[in-house]
Structure formats: C-alpha cells, structure tokens
C-alpha positions in Angstrom: 107.9 54.3 88.3 107.5 56.9 85.6 103.9 57.7 84.5 103.1 57.5 80.8 100.0 59.2 79.5 98.0 57.0 77.1 96.3 59.0 74.3 94.0 57.7 71.6 95.0 58.5 68.0 93.2 61.5 66.4 91.0 59.4 64.2 89.7 57.4 67.2 89.2 60.5 69.4 87.1 62.1 66.6 85.0 59.0 66.3 84.3 59.0 70.0 83.5 62.7 70.4 80.0 64.0 70.3 78.8 67.5 69.9 77.6 69.3 73.0 74.6 71.6 73.4 71.0 71.8 74.6 68.4 69.3 73.4 66.6 70.8 70.3 63.1 70.2 71.6 61.5 72.2 68.8 63.2 70.0 66.2 62.2 66.9 68.1 58.6 67.9 68.1 58.7 68.7 64.3 60.2 65.3 63.6 57.5 63.5 65.6 54.7 65.4 63.9 56.1 64.8 60.4 57.1 61.1 60.1 54.6 59.4 62.3 51.3 61.1 61.2 52.2 60.8 57.5 52.8 57.0 57.8 49.7 56.6 59.9 47.5 58.4 57.4 48.9 56.3 54.5 48.4 53.0 56.4 44.8 54.0 57.3 44.2 54.9 53.6 45.6 51.5 52.6 48.4 53.3 50.7 51.5 52.4 52.7 53.8 52.9 49.7 52.7 56.6 49.5 53.5 57.0 53.2 57.0 55.5 52.7 58.0 58.2 50.2 56.4 61.0 52.2 58.1 59.9 55.4 61.4 59.5 53.5 61.1 63.2 52.5 60.3 64.2 56.1 63.2 62.1 57.4 65.8 63.7 55.1 64.5 67.1 55.8 64.8 66.4 59.5 68.5 65.6 59.0 68.9 69.2 57.7 66.7 70.8 60.4 69.3 72.7 62.3 69.0 75.8 64.5 68.6 79.1 62.7 66.0 81.5 61.3 62.8 80.5 59.7 63.5 82.1 56.4 67.0 80.6 56.2 65.2 77.2 56.8 63.3 77.7 53.6 66.5 77.3 51.6 68.2 74.9 54.0 65.2 72.5 53.9 63.5 73.3 50.7 66.4 73.2 48.2 67.5 69.7 49.2 63.9 68.5 49.1 63.5 69.7 45.5 66.8 68.0 44.6 65.6 64.8 46.3 62.3 64.9 44.4 64.3 65.3 41.2 66.5 62.3 42.1 63.4 60.1 42.8 62.0 61.1 39.4 65.3 60.4 37.6 66.1 57.2 39.4 62.6 55.7 38.8 62.7 56.6 35.1 66.2 55.4 34.6 65.4 52.0 36.1 62.6 51.6 33.6 64.5 52.8 30.6 67.9 51.2 31.3 67.3 47.5 31.9 71.0 46.5 31.8 73.2 46.8 34.8 76.0 48.6 32.9 73.6 51.2 31.6 72.4 51.9 35.1 75.9 52.1 36.4 76.9 54.5 33.7 73.9 56.8 34.5 74.9 56.7 38.2 78.5 57.6 37.4 77.2 60.7 35.6 74.8 61.5 38.5 77.7 61.1 41.0 79.8 63.5 39.0 77.0 66.1 39.0 76.1 65.6 42.7 79.8 65.7 43.8 80.7 68.9 42.0 77.6 70.5 43.3 78.5 69.5 46.9 81.7 71.6 46.7 79.8 74.8 46.5 78.6 75.1 50.1 76.6 73.4 52.9 73.2 73.8 51.3 74.5 72.6 47.9 76.2 69.7 49.7 72.8 68.7 51.2 71.2 69.0 47.7 73.9 66.8 46.2 73.5 64.2 48.9 69.7 64.0 48.7 69.8 63.9 44.9 72.2 60.9 44.9 70.4 59.0 47.7 67.0 59.4 46.2 68.2 58.5 42.7 69.3 55.2 44.1 66.1 54.7 46.1 64.0 55.6 43.1 65.8 53.1 40.9 65.7 50.2 43.4 62.7 50.5 45.7 60.1 48.0 44.5 56.9 50.0 45.1 54.0 50.5 42.7 53.9 54.3 42.7 54.9 56.0 39.4 57.9 58.3 39.1 55.9 61.6 39.3 53.9 60.5 42.2 57.0 59.4 44.1 58.6 62.8 43.6 55.5 64.7 44.7 55.1 62.6 47.8 58.7 63.1 48.8 58.5 66.9 48.3 55.2 66.9 50.2 56.7 65.1 53.2 59.7 67.5 53.3 57.2 70.4 52.8 55.2 69.3 55.9 58.3 69.5 58.1 59.1 72.9 56.5 55.6 74.2 57.3 56.0 73.0 60.9 59.4 74.8 61.0 57.8 78.1 59.9 54.4 77.8 61.7 55.3 76.5 65.2 56.5 79.0 67.8 60.1 78.8 68.9 61.5 78.8 72.4 61.8 82.6 72.5 58.1 83.1 71.7 57.0 80.5 74.3 59.0 82.3 76.9 57.2 85.5 76.3 59.4 87.1 73.7 58.4 88.3 70.2 57.9 85.5 67.7 58.8 87.4 64.5 62.5 87.0 63.6 63.3 85.1 66.8 65.8 82.9 65.0 67.5 86.0 63.5 67.6 87.7 66.9 69.0 84.7 68.6 71.8 84.5 66.1 72.7 88.2 66.3 72.6 88.0 70.1 75.0 85.1 70.0 77.4 87.4 68.1 77.3 90.0 70.9 77.9 87.2 73.5 80.9 86.0 71.4 82.3 89.5 71.4 81.9 89.7 75.2 83.6 86.3 75.5 86.5 87.4 73.4 86.9 90.7 75.5 86.9 88.6 78.6 89.7 86.4 77.2 92.0 89.3 76.1 95.5 88.8 77.5 94.8 85.0 78.1 95.7 81.9 76.1 92.0 81.4 75.4 91.8 84.5 73.1 92.5 82.6 69.9 89.8 80.1 70.6 87.3 82.8 71.5 88.2 84.7 68.3 87.4 81.5 66.3 84.1 81.2 68.2 83.3 84.8 67.3 83.9 84.0 63.6 81.5 81.0 63.9 78.8 83.2 65.5 79.2 85.8 62.8 78.9 83.1 60.1 75.8 81.7 61.7 74.2 85.2 62.0 75.0 86.0 58.4 73.3 82.8 57.3 70.3 83.4 59.5 69.8 86.9 57.9 70.3 85.7 54.4 67.0 83.8 53.9 64.8 84.5 51.0 62.4 87.5 51.1 59.6 88.7 48.8 61.3 92.0 48.3 64.9 93.0 47.7 65.0 95.3 50.8 63.9 94.7 54.4 60.2 94.8 54.4 59.4 95.8 58.0 60.9 98.0 60.7 61.5 95.0 62.9 63.5 93.3 60.1 65.5 96.5 59.4 66.3 96.8 63.1 67.7 93.2 63.4 69.8 93.7 60.2 71.1 97.0 61.6 71.9 95.3 65.0 74.0 92.7 63.1 75.8 95.5 61.2 76.5 97.3 64.5 78.2 94.1 65.8 80.8 94.2 63.0 82.8 97.2 64.4 82.6 95.7 67.8 84.0 92.4 66.5 86.8 94.3 64.7 87.7 96.2 67.9 87.7 93.1 70.0 89.9 91.2 67.5 92.4 94.1 67.5 92.4 94.1 71.3 93.0 90.4 71.4 95.9 90.8 69.0 97.6 93.7 70.5 97.1 93.5 74.3 98.7 91.1 76.8 96.7 92.1 79.9 93.0 91.5 80.7 90.4 94.2 80.4 88.1 94.0 83.5 84.6 95.0 82.8 85.0 95.4 79.0 82.4 92.6 78.3 79.5 94.3 80.2 78.4 96.4 77.3 78.2 93.6 74.7 76.4 91.4 77.2 73.7 94.0 77.7 73.4 94.4 73.9 72.9 90.6 73.6 70.1 90.8 76.1 68.5 93.7 74.3 68.6 91.9 71.0 66.8 88.8 72.4 64.1 91.0 74.0 63.8 93.3 71.0 64.2 96.2 73.5 66.5 99.3 73.7 70.0 98.7 75.0 69.8 101.2 77.9 72.9 102.7 79.6 76.2 101.1 78.5 79.4 101.4 80.5 82.1 103.3 78.6 85.6 101.7 78.4 88.7 103.8 78.8 90.1 105.3 75.6 93.7 104.4 76.3 94.8 103.4 72.9 93.5 103.0 69.3 91.8 99.6 69.9 90.1 100.8 73.1 89.0 104.0 71.3 87.6 101.7 68.5 85.7 99.7 71.2 84.2 102.8 72.7 83.2 104.2 69.3 81.6 100.8 68.4 79.6 100.7 71.6 78.4 104.3 70.9 77.4 103.2 67.4 75.6 100.2 68.8 73.8 102.2 71.4 72.6 104.7 68.8 71.4 101.8 66.6 69.6 100.0 69.4 67.9 103.1 70.7 66.9 104.8 67.4 67.0 101.9 64.9 68.1 104.4 62.2 71.4 102.9 61.1 71.6 101.6 57.6 71.4 97.8 57.4 74.4 96.0 56.1 73.8 92.9 54.0 76.3 90.4 53.0 77.0 90.2 49.3 75.5 87.2 47.7 77.9 85.2 45.4 77.2 85.7 41.7 76.1 82.6 39.7 79.5 82.7 37.9 81.3 82.5 41.2 79.2 79.5 42.2 79.9 77.8 38.9 83.7 78.5 39.3 83.6 76.8 42.7 81.7 73.8 41.3 84.1 73.2 38.4 87.2 74.3 40.3 89.9 72.0 41.6 87.9 71.0 44.8 84.7 70.5 42.8 86.4 68.4 40.1 88.2 66.2 42.6 85.1 65.8 44.8 82.9 65.1 41.7 85.2 62.4 40.3 85.6 60.7 43.7 81.9 60.6 44.3 81.2 59.4 40.8 83.7 56.5 41.0 82.4 55.4 44.4 78.7 55.8 43.4 79.2 54.0 40.1 81.3 51.2 41.6 78.9 50.6 44.5 76.0 50.4 41.9 77.9 47.9 39.8 78.8 45.7 42.8 75.2 45.8 44.0 73.9 44.9 40.6 76.3 42.0 40.4 75.1 40.6 43.7 71.5 40.7 42.3 69.4 41.1 45.4 66.2 43.0 46.3 67.9 45.8 48.3 70.7 46.6 45.9 70.0 50.3 46.2 71.2 50.4 49.8 74.8 50.0 48.7 75.1 53.1 46.5 73.0 55.2 48.9 75.3 54.3 51.8 78.4 55.0 49.8 77.1 58.6 49.2 77.3 59.3 52.9 80.6 57.6 53.4 82.4 59.4 50.6 81.4 62.9 51.7 84.4 64.5 53.6 82.2 67.4 55.0 80.5 64.8 57.2 83.8 64.1 59.0 87.0 62.2 58.6 86.9 58.9 56.6 87.9 56.7 59.6 85.3 58.3 61.8 82.6 58.0 59.1 83.3 54.3 58.4 83.6 53.3 62.1 80.5 55.3 63.1 78.5 54.1 60.1 79.2 50.5 60.8 78.6 50.7 64.5 75.4 52.8 64.1 74.0 50.4 61.5 74.6 47.4 63.7 73.0 49.0 66.8 70.1 50.4 64.8 69.5 47.1 63.0 69.6 45.1 66.3 67.2 47.5 68.0 64.8 47.3 65.1 65.0 43.6 64.9 64.0 43.3 68.6 61.2 45.9 68.3 59.8 44.3 65.1 59.5 41.0 66.8 57.7 42.4 69.8 55.5 45.1 68.5 52.2 44.5 66.5 52.2 45.4 62.9 51.7 47.8 61.2 51.0 50.0 64.2 54.3 49.1 65.8 56.3 50.0 62.7 54.5 53.4 62.5 55.4 54.0 66.1 59.1 53.1 65.5 59.3 55.4 62.5 57.7 58.3 64.4 60.0 57.8 67.4 63.1 57.7 65.1 62.0 60.8 63.3 61.8 62.6 66.6 65.2 61.3 67.6 67.1 62.3 64.5 67.7 66.0 65.6 69.1 64.8 68.9 71.1 62.0 67.3 72.7 64.5 64.9 75.3 65.2 67.6 77.1 62.0 66.7 77.3 60.3 63.4 76.9 56.8 64.9 73.7 57.8 66.8 72.3 59.5 63.7 73.0 56.4 61.7 71.3 54.1 64.2 68.1 56.3 64.2 68.1 56.5 60.4 68.7 52.7 60.0 65.8 51.8 62.3 63.5 54.3 60.4 64.5 53.0 57.0 64.0 49.4 58.0 60.5 50.3 59.3 59.7 52.0 56.0 60.9 49.0 54.1 58.6 46.7 56.0 55.7 49.0 55.7 56.3 48.9 52.0 55.7 45.2 52.0 59.3 43.9 52.2 60.4 41.3 54.8 62.5 42.1 57.9 66.0 42.6 56.5 67.9 44.1 59.5 71.0 41.9 59.2 71.1 42.2 55.4 71.3 46.0 56.0 74.4 45.4 58.2 76.1 43.4 55.5 75.4 46.1 52.9 76.8 48.8 55.1 80.1 46.9 55.7 80.4 46.3 51.9 79.8 50.0 51.2 82.5 50.8 53.7 84.9 48.5 51.9 84.0 50.0 48.5 84.6 53.6 49.7 87.9 52.7 51.3 89.3 50.7 48.4 87.9 52.8 45.5 87.4 56.3 47.0 90.5 56.9 49.0 93.4 54.3 48.8 94.3 54.8 45.1 94.1 58.7 45.1 97.5 60.3 45.2 96.4 63.6 46.7 94.7 64.8 49.8 91.0 64.7 50.1 88.6 67.1 51.7 89.5 70.1 49.6 92.1 71.4 52.0 94.4 72.9 49.3 91.4 74.5 47.5 90.0 76.0 50.7 93.4 77.4 51.8 93.8 78.9 48.3 90.4 80.6 48.6 91.3 81.9 52.1 94.6 83.3 50.9 92.8 85.1 48.0 90.1 86.5 50.3 92.8 87.8 52.8 94.8 89.2 49.9 91.8 91.4 49.0 91.2 92.4 52.6 94.8 93.3 53.3 95.1 95.3 50.0 91.9 97.2 50.9 93.2 98.2 54.3 96.8 99.0 53.3 96.2 100.6 49.9 94.3 103.6 51.3 90.8 102.4 50.3 88.2 104.3 52.2 84.8 102.8 53.2 84.3 101.0 56.5 81.3 99.1 55.3 83.4 97.6 52.4 86.2 96.8 54.8 83.8 95.0 57.2 82.4 93.0 54.3 85.8 92.0 53.1 86.9 91.1 56.6 83.8 88.9 57.0 84.7 87.1 53.8 88.3 86.6 54.8 87.5 85.2 58.2 84.7 83.0 56.9 86.9 81.4 54.2 89.6 81.0 56.9 87.1 79.2 59.2 86.1 76.9 56.3 89.8 76.1 55.6 90.4 75.4 59.3 87.5 73.0 59.5 88.8 71.1 56.5 92.2 70.9 58.0 90.9 69.6 61.3 88.9 66.9 59.5 92.0 65.9 57.5 94.1 65.8 60.6 91.7 63.2 62.1 92.1 60.9 59.2 94.1 57.7 59.3 97.8 58.4 59.3 98.4 57.6 55.6 95.7 60.2 54.7 96.6 62.7 57.4 100.2 62.9 56.2 98.9 64.3 52.8 97.9 67.6 54.5 100.9 68.0 56.7 101.9 71.6 57.0 98.4 73.0 56.2 97.9 73.9 59.9 100.9 76.2 59.9 99.7 77.9 56.7 96.3 78.5 58.2 97.8 79.8 61.4 99.9 82.3 59.4 96.9 83.4 57.5 95.0 84.0 60.7 97.9 86.0 62.2 98.0 88.1 59.0 94.2 88.7 59.2 94.4 89.7 62.9 97.3 92.0 62.3 95.5 93.6 59.4 92.5 94.2 61.6 94.7 95.9 64.2 96.2 98.0 61.4 92.8 99.1 60.2 91.8 100.1 63.8 95.0 102.2 64.1 94.4 103.8 60.7 91.0 104.9 61.8 92.3 106.4 64.9 95.6 108.2 63.8 95.9 107.9 60.1 99.0 105.8 60.2 100.2 102.3 61.3 102.6 102.0 64.2 105.9 100.5 63.3 105.5 97.2 65.3 102.2 96.5 63.6 103.6 97.3 60.2 106.5 95.0 60.8 104.3 92.2 62.0 102.0 92.6 59.0 104.9 92.5 56.5 106.5 89.6 58.3 103.3 87.5 58.1 102.8 88.5 54.5 106.4 87.5 53.7 105.8 84.1 55.3 102.8 83.6 52.9 104.6 84.7 49.8 102.8 88.1 49.7 105.8 90.3 50.5 106.2 93.1 48.0 102.4 93.2 47.2 101.6 95.3 50.2 103.6 98.3 51.4 101.8 99.8 54.5 103.4 103.2 54.4 102.5 105.7 57.1 99.7 108.1 56.2 99.5 111.8 57.1 98.3 112.3 60.7 94.6 113.2 61.0 92.4 114.2 63.9 91.0 111.1 65.7 88.7 108.9 63.6 88.0 111.6 61.0 90.3 109.9 58.6 87.3 107.9 57.5 83.6 108.4 57.8 82.8 108.7 61.5 80.5 106.4 63.5 77.5 108.1 64.9 77.9 110.7 67.7 77.5 109.8 71.4 74.1 108.5 72.3 72.1 109.6 75.3 71.8 106.0 76.4 75.5 105.8 77.4 76.3 106.0 81.1 
C-alpha cells in the first residue's frame, strides 16, 4: 500500500512549536526576587493594593527581560515601564473624568491609535505601545483605592527593581570566572564570530543560506547589545572601545564569509578555525593568539585572509577605530510611525481596543478591563500569527486558570497567593519560549494579584473573557480587512529601499569600507525583518495567508541581490573590477526586482590588490 505523509497545516505547526535554547537562570532569579518580595512587603505593611501595582510592573518588565547587554536592558526594560506608568496614570484619570461608557470607549480608541502606530517603529516601541494600552485598561478598571499618581509610581518602581537586579547581579560569564563588565556585549560579539565560523563550515552545502540568516541575526543582536545608552557620546573606557572594535572587526569577516557562500560550491576545510578562536578570545577578553591563514586562491579567500589579519591586529593591539551603527533620526522614526504600516497597525489596534472596551462596558461586570487588555496582545502581529495567538492564548488561559483555582483552594491565604505570584514571576522567562506557556504563567499571576487586591476568585470568568476577546479580535480586527496584516508589504518596501542604497554605493564607485559595511548591515537587517513578517504571515489561516502570496519570492530575490552585491564588493576590493558572471547575476536579480537600468556595474581600471580602497591593517605578528 502506498504511504502518505500526514503534515499539519502551517498555522497549527506554528502553534505547537516552542523556541529552543538554554534555561535563562539569571532571568528566573530576577523574576523570583522581584515579584514575590514586593508582594510580601506590601502584605506585611497591610497595603496589598500597593503591592499589586508594583508586582504588575515587575511582571511586565519580566516579559521584556531577554538576553543581552546591561545597558541595552536599560532601554528595553525602562522605556516600556515608563509607558506603562503613563498608561496607569491616564487610565485612572480617564475613568474618573469620563463616567459614560461611550466616552471611555472613545478615549480608548484614541489610545489604541497612538499605541498601534508607536508599535510599528520597532521592538522596544512595540513593547512600549503594549504596556501603555494594557495599563491604561488596568488603571481604568481595577477597583483599588490607590490614586493615579501613586499607581504610576508603584508600577515604575516595580519595573525599576527588576531593572536594578538586571544591572547589579553578576551574569553567567562573571560567575564562571570571566570579567563582569560588558559581559553581555562580549557574549553577543562572540556569537557573531561563531556565526561566521558556522557559515564558513557550511560553504558549498545546502545549509549555507540558513547559516547566512543566522549570521544576520547574530549581527542584529550584537548591534542592539552595543547600542545601549551611555553617559558620554563616545566609548568611555578602554574595555568598551575594545569590544566595539571587535564588533567592527567582525564586519569584514561577515562580508567575506557571505561572498564565499555565494560564489563557491565546494567546502572549505579548516576555514572556521580562526573565527572560532576569535569568539573564544572575545568571551575571555584576551588576545586572539595565532590564527591559521587560509589560502588566497580567489578574491573572496583573499578578503577572508585580510579580514582575519585585521581582526588579529584589533584583538592584539585594540587600536582599531570603533564602528557604531547610525541611530535613526527622530524624523525617520516619525515617518515609520505614520507610514503605511503604522497607519494600518494603529487603526487595527484602535478598532479592536475600542470595540473590546465597548463590549466589556455593555456587559457591566467588575473585571471589564480584562477584555481590552487581552485584545491588545491578540491584535499584535509581532507576537506571532493570528491563529497561533488565539489558540495559544485560549489554551494558556484555561491551563493557568485551572492551576490557579486548584492552588487557591489548597494554599493558605494570603501567603499562598504571594508564593504563587513569586513562582509565576520566576517562570515567565522560561515560559516565554511558547506563547501558551507564557499566557498560563501570566494568567495565574494576574489572578493571584486580583485576589490579593481584595477581589474574589475569578478563574473561570477570566477564561470567558479571553474567549470573548479572541472572538472580538477575529471578527473586528482581521475578517473585514481587505489587505494583508503584519506589515509585510511595508517591510518589503523598506528592505528594497535599503538594498537599493547598498547596491548603488557598491556599484557607483563610492569609496569607504566603513560606509559600505554600515549600509550592508542596514540592508540585511531590514531583509531579516521582512523575512520574519513573511514567515508569520505564511503561518496564518489560509484566507489570511493567501493575502501575502508571492512575498517569499520577492524576499528571496532581494536576498540574492544583496549576496551578489556583497560578492561584487569583495571582488572590487581585490581587483578593481567585477567579473562578468557576477555582474550578470547582479543585473539579473536587479531586473527581477524592477531595478534594471538604475545600476550599471561597469568594470573599473585594474589596480594592485586591495589598494583600490583604503587597506586593512598590515599583517599582525599573532598570525601563524
């Protein structure tokens, strides 16, 4: 009998897939030390309401507590906390000044528009918009005696405690004997060198494209880790300048590895040894030591050898100039917020947020604020495809409510509720691997906070509110919209524009490797964002997934054009001209994307080696 393979649909596979990786024990410890002690202190002081708002701030900060550098965490945790405090202040004052349901719904529509457009700017802005809308609903509906200003201060203080723990507690590298300062930055930069090594190991194999995407993700993470706030405009210490220079030294290595993956069809034995040693040296904050020299057989191999020489010089002397990513201008941020993706996202969030508020007000029950707060998480496409969000939210809420109902019946109060909240706060970083698990942990924690605030046990009411919020988002937020959601078109347009600038810089005889590497980073980063949006849209239900049909082919063509341009840049550095096959490939990809005629990669006069542009540093004594 013939065998037929049974495969689950994409939307179901996405809902059942969890992220892999080591357990973030540091984040678990911070979550346990933030939520539980805050609630315990408030209960002992006979101010449980104050503990509720402080623990709420710590909980939402724990949701954003992801791996990275300490300084990057200041923005990643601090900015959403301030937005959440503003939401609590606004929501509490609005509930007092707008007694009619239609007035409250109108204010929430306006807030949803602001929070939605803000969420289109980037990940941190998205977290700010989410916390602003969630806390606006909580401030307007939670029946606790604390005034608006005190609520906001308590919320920010709770998030601030977790941020202080994030900065003060030593990380895994420090506990294992490594230097504590800039351990997050060094780990991110070391991951870049490991990703370069992995790509070199995959040259000539089908895994090369996947490894190139992983290298882009590692570079994006390192760029974010190094972009945290500082007291001065320039790097303030030698150690900081060194780690920035080590990141800059990884850019030509990434370029050479990408060119090799694009142009070669045979493996390169031993090519990954040098980058692996550099990754080890970054983690230990030590010199690189001897590095094996690859053969200089063609332009890409010459570029790899030159990049290793440059890295060896940087690691041993630490004198290379640090390269910093350009920060987006305020005008660029504003254009992104009010652009097509921001407008579509803002209107969608506003309609769902306002409708959920109106429905909840019509039902007229104590926990009406749960409905709009839940709708905020469900309407956000950056949290995953709609079908996956709805399924995981419903399942996680039921599981979390059932567990809490059993624990609330068995454990003594209020000590048992404090213990449940502390345990859930510690579980949130681990549960973040899957939306259903995270929902279960958050549901149990929120129900514990509600009971500590003096409300009865309402676990099954919470389940009903979640299912109703799912229906509101499905009916109002997605079904009637004629176009695709998730910003796929806007992100593809941004990627096309960034690659346009990158290709023009390479092929129009612009000198300056630092500028080229910066433009290359922006091109590949926008491509990664577009690819992530396309993958989310492809995992939607079939009626929604069909709206982005063809986007995958466009993204693949953009990636091929970016890779071909990188190979062209490497050959231009080596010989001053582009070989005919690469020129033809570049023009072919540009023609497929409607860019033909804009770029004419004409051969340049031949030059001696890499002297066509400013040379990388000379050979270092640390090379074997």
